[in-house]
C-alpha positions in Angstrom: -16.7 -7.4 15.5 -13.7 -9.0 13.8 -12.3 -5.5 13.2 -12.6 -4.7 16.9 -10.9 -8.0 17.8 -8.1 -7.3 15.4 -7.6 -3.8 16.7 -7.8 -5.1 20.3 -4.9 -7.3 19.4 -2.9 -4.1 19.0 -3.8 -3.1 22.6 -1.2 -5.5 23.8 1.4 -3.4 22.1 -0.1 -0.1 23.3 1.8 0.1 26.6 3.9 3.3 26.7 6.8 2.6 24.4 9.5 4.3 22.5 12.0 2.8 20.1 15.0 1.3 22.0 17.8 3.4 20.7 20.8 1.5 22.1 24.2 2.9 22.8 26.8 2.4 20.1 28.9 -0.7 20.7 30.9 -3.2 18.7 28.4 -5.2 16.6 28.9 -8.6 14.9 28.8 -8.7 11.2 25.3 -8.3 9.8 23.3 -10.4 9.1 24.4 -12.9 11.8 21.4 -15.2 11.5 18.2 -15.6 9.4 16.2 -12.5 8.7 12.5 -12.4 9.5 10.6 -10.5 6.8 7.2 -9.6 8.2 4.7 -9.1 5.4 1.8 -7.0 6.8 -0.9 -8.6 4.7 -2.1 -12.2 4.4 -0.7 -14.7 1.8 -1.8 -14.4 -1.8 -2.2 -10.6 -2.0 -0.1 -8.3 -4.1 2.2 -7.3 -1.2 2.8 -11.0 -0.4 3.4 -11.8 -4.1 6.0 -9.0 -4.4 7.7 -10.0 -1.2 8.1 -13.6 -2.3 9.6 -12.4 -5.6 12.3 -10.5 -3.6 12.8 -13.2 -0.9 15.2 -15.7 -2.7 17.2 -12.9 -4.4 17.7 -11.1 -1.1 18.6 -14.3 0.8 21.2 -15.1 -1.9 22.7 -11.6 -1.7 22.8 -11.5 2.1 24.1 -15.1 2.7 21.3 -15.8 5.2 17.8 -17.3 4.9 15.0 -14.7 4.6 11.9 -16.1 6.3 8.6 -14.6 5.3 6.1 -14.2 8.2 2.6 -13.0 7.1 1.0 -10.9 9.8 -2.2 -9.6 8.4 -4.9 -7.8 10.2 -6.2 -4.2 10.8 -5.2 -3.2 7.3 -1.5 -3.8 7.9 -1.4 -2.3 11.4 -0.8 -5.6 13.3 2.3 -6.5 11.3 3.6 -3.0 11.3 3.3 -2.9 15.1 5.3 -6.2 15.4 8.1 -4.8 13.2 8.4 -1.5 15.0 8.5 -3.1 18.4 11.3 -5.6 17.4 14.9 -5.3 18.4 16.6 -2.8 16.0 19.3 -5.3 15.1 18.3 -5.7 11.4 17.0 -9.3 11.8 13.4 -8.3 11.8 12.3 -6.1 8.9 8.9 -5.4 7.4 7.4 -5.3 3.9 4.6 -2.8 4.1 2.1 -0.9 2.0 0.8 2.7 2.1 -1.5 1.8 5.0 1.6 2.2 7.2 0.8 5.9 6.9 -2.9 6.0 6.6 -3.9 3.7 9.5 -2.3 5.8 12.3 -4.1 8.8 10.9 -7.5 7.0 11.3 -7.1 5.8 14.8 -4.8 5.7 17.8 -2.1 3.1 17.2 1.0 2.4 19.3 3.5 3.7 16.7 4.2 6.7 14.6 4.8 6.2 10.8 7.7 8.5 10.8 9.2 8.7 14.3 9.2 5.0 14.9 10.3 3.8 11.5 13.8 3.2 10.0 13.1 3.8 6.3 15.0 1.2 4.2 13.7 1.4 0.7 10.6 2.5 -1.3 10.4 -0.7 -3.5 7.5 -0.2 -5.9 4.6 2.0 -6.7 1.2 0.8 -8.1 -1.5 2.9 -9.6 -5.1 2.3 -8.8 -7.3 1.7 -11.8 -10.8 3.2 -11.8 -12.9 0.3 -13.1 -16.6 -0.1 -13.5 -18.9 -3.0 -14.2 -19.4 -3.4 -17.9 -23.2 -2.9 -17.5 -22.7 0.7 -16.2 -23.2 3.3 -18.9 -19.9 4.9 -18.1 -16.8 5.1 -20.4 -15.0 8.1 -19.0 -14.5 10.1 -15.8 -17.0 12.8 -16.9 -19.5 10.1 -17.6 -19.1 8.7 -14.0 -19.3 12.2 -12.5 -22.5 12.9 -14.4 -24.1 9.6 -13.4 -23.1 10.0 -9.7 -24.6 13.4 -9.6 -27.8 12.2 -11.1 -28.0 9.3 -8.6 -26.4 10.6 -5.4 -25.4 7.8 -3.0 -26.7 5.1 -5.4 -23.3 4.0 -6.8 -21.2 1.8 -4.6 -17.4 1.4 -4.7 -15.6 -1.4 -3.0 -12.2 -1.5 -1.3 -10.0 -4.0 0.6 -10.7 -2.1 3.8 -10.9 1.3 5.4 -7.7 3.2 5.1 -6.4 1.3 2.1 -5.1 3.2 -0.9 -8.1 1.9 -2.8 -10.5 3.5 -0.2 -8.5 6.7 0.0 -8.6 7.0 -3.8 -12.4 6.8 -3.8 -12.7 9.4 -1.0 -10.3 11.7 -2.8 -12.4 11.3 -6.0 -15.6 12.2 -4.1 -14.1 15.3 -2.6 -12.6 16.4 -5.9 -15.9 16.0 -7.8 -18.5 16.9 -5.2 -20.2 13.5 -5.7 -21.8 11.1 -3.2 -20.9 7.4 -3.5 -21.2 4.6 -1.0 -18.0 3.0 0.2 -18.3 -0.8 0.8 -15.2 -2.2 2.7 -14.3 -5.8 2.2 -11.9 -8.2 3.9 -9.4 -7.9 1.0 -9.2 -6.9 -2.6 -10.2 -10.3 -3.9 -13.7 -10.3 -2.4 -14.3 -6.7 -3.6 -13.3 -7.5 -7.1 -15.5 -10.6 -7.1 -18.5 -8.5 -6.2 -17.6 -5.9 -8.8 -17.4 -8.6 -11.5 -20.7 -10.1 -10.2 -22.4 -6.7 -10.3 -23.0 -6.3 -6.6 -21.0 -3.1 -6.6 -20.7 -0.7 -9.5 -17.1 0.5 -9.4 -13.7 0.3 -7.7 -10.4 2.2 -7.6 -8.7 -1.2 -7.8 -5.0 -1.9 -7.1 -3.4 -2.5 -10.5 -1.6 -5.6 -9.5 -4.9 -7.4 -8.7 -7.2 -5.6 -11.0 -5.2 -5.8 -14.3 -6.2 -9.4 -15.1 -9.9 -8.5 -14.9 -9.3 -5.5 -17.2 -7.4 -7.7 -19.7 -10.2 -10.4 -19.9 -13.0 -7.8 -20.1 -14.6 -8.6 -16.8 -14.4 -4.9 -15.8 -14.0 -1.7 -17.8 -11.0 0.6 -17.1 -11.8 4.3 -17.5 -8.8 6.0 -15.8 -5.8 5.5 -13.6 -5.1 7.4 -10.3 -1.4 8.0 -10.8 0.2 11.2 -12.0 1.2 9.7 -15.3 -0.3 7.0 -17.6 0.5 3.5 -16.6 3.0 1.7 -18.9 0.9 -1.4 -18.8 -2.3 0.5 -19.9 -1.0 3.3 -22.0 -4.4 3.9 -23.7 -6.1 4.6 -20.4 -6.0 8.3 -19.3 -5.2 9.5 -15.8 -7.9 11.0 -13.7 -6.0 14.3 -13.9 -6.1 14.2 -17.7 -9.8 13.5 -17.5 -10.8 16.8 -16.0 -9.4 16.8 -12.4 -6.0 18.5 -12.6 -3.7 17.6 -9.8 -5.4 14.4 -8.9 -2.7 11.8 -8.1 -2.5 9.0 -5.7 -1.1 5.5 -5.8 -0.3 2.6 -3.6 3.3 1.8 -2.6 5.3 -1.1 -1.2 8.3 -0.6 0.9 10.9 -2.2 3.3 11.2 -0.8 6.8 12.8 -1.6 10.1 12.3 -0.3 13.7 13.8 3.1 14.6 17.3 2.7 15.7 18.1 0.0 13.3 21.9 -0.3 12.7 22.8 2.1 9.8 25.1 -0.6 8.3 22.1 -3.0 8.0 19.9 -0.2 6.5 22.5 0.7 3.9 23.2 -2.9 3.0 19.5 -3.8 2.6 18.9 -0.7 0.6 21.8 -1.4 -1.7 20.7 -5.0 -2.3 17.0 -4.1 -2.9 17.9 -1.3 -5.2 20.1 -3.6 -7.2 17.4 -6.3 -7.5 14.5 -4.0 -8.5 16.8 -2.0 -10.8 17.6 -4.9 -13.1 15.8 -4.5 -16.4 14.4 -8.1 -16.3 13.0 -7.5 -12.8 11.5 -4.1 -13.8 9.8 -5.8 -16.7 8.4 -8.5 -14.4 7.1 -5.9 -12.0 5.4 -4.0 -14.8 3.7 -7.2 -15.9 2.3 -7.4 -12.4 1.1 -3.8 -12.6 3.9 -2.4 -10.5 6.6 0.1 -11.3 10.0 -0.3 -9.6 10.9 2.6 -7.4 14.2 2.4 -5.3 16.4 5.2 -4.0 18.3 6.0 -0.8 16.8 5.6 2.7 16.8 9.3 3.3 14.7 9.9 0.2 12.2 7.4 1.4 12.1 9.1 4.8 11.3 12.4 3.2 8.6 10.6 1.1 7.0 9.2 4.3 6.7 12.7 5.9 5.1 14.0 2.7 2.6 11.2 2.7 1.6 11.8 6.3 0.9 15.4 5.4 -1.0 14.7 2.2 -3.1 11.8 3.5 -3.6 13.6 6.8 -5.2 16.5 5.0 -7.5 14.2 3.0 -8.5 12.2 6.1 -9.5 15.3 7.9 -11.4 16.8 4.9 -13.3 13.6 4.2 -13.8 12.8 7.9 -12.7 9.2 7.4 -12.5 6.9 10.4 -12.4 3.2 11.1 -15.9 3.3 12.7 
């Protein structure tokens, strides 16, 4: 019911709409007033933590306050809708995760993750860690595959919600291995991890930023990471690809976006400042300690990345027949 109510909240945005591409005209210096940074997840999660790390540095660089506005709901779709319907003057921007791409592929939403987006910067990437409850007799990916095939449908994996990178990782694993496992969506990664630690579910493809502390204190056992290469913060843990599934690679990402038609000068300035911040060695080290790897790069490169993600995740969603129902 709450999911339907959250999605119903998007209905108010669902009137026929296209980004307001306004004619070129003399523009005041940007930024001319405080910037609203919409974080598309509730306070306390990894996206919010990372946004709040960037906030003071960005405000100092731009000479205007940067005000964080948490707009969680519908796995990031509520907040993304608000950003993409805002005036494209650069004073409303969004800090989003990979659900920017996955959610419109799962249901009809009043925005397109490529056409309606001004890509600003791919900020960081986070591997998902395949973790199991310590009581599970599994110490490797082959162990897990063998157990899942002996007990089809008996193993349950949790996620912060349908369409999240954690959920998509699990569905991708099921397709690649021909196994049956039960997906249990939660209202956030915290409750899912709590149930994993408590033994109510058996495994999770947990976001590294939130899962790493549980790995370090032994509450869960890490057996693989979902990224294309080993994670610098868990160098002893193999990738899923190394563990017998060549080509398996998926991670979660965090990025800054604006509405289509956003002033190019604002996009370029934001991109330059964010690249400078996340490119500093001390900041890269702090991100790694959180389980995130700094990304960066030009806006055009991020735009290409979004198109590739739509294609990749779209194929997976169709193959796995994932929906929000």
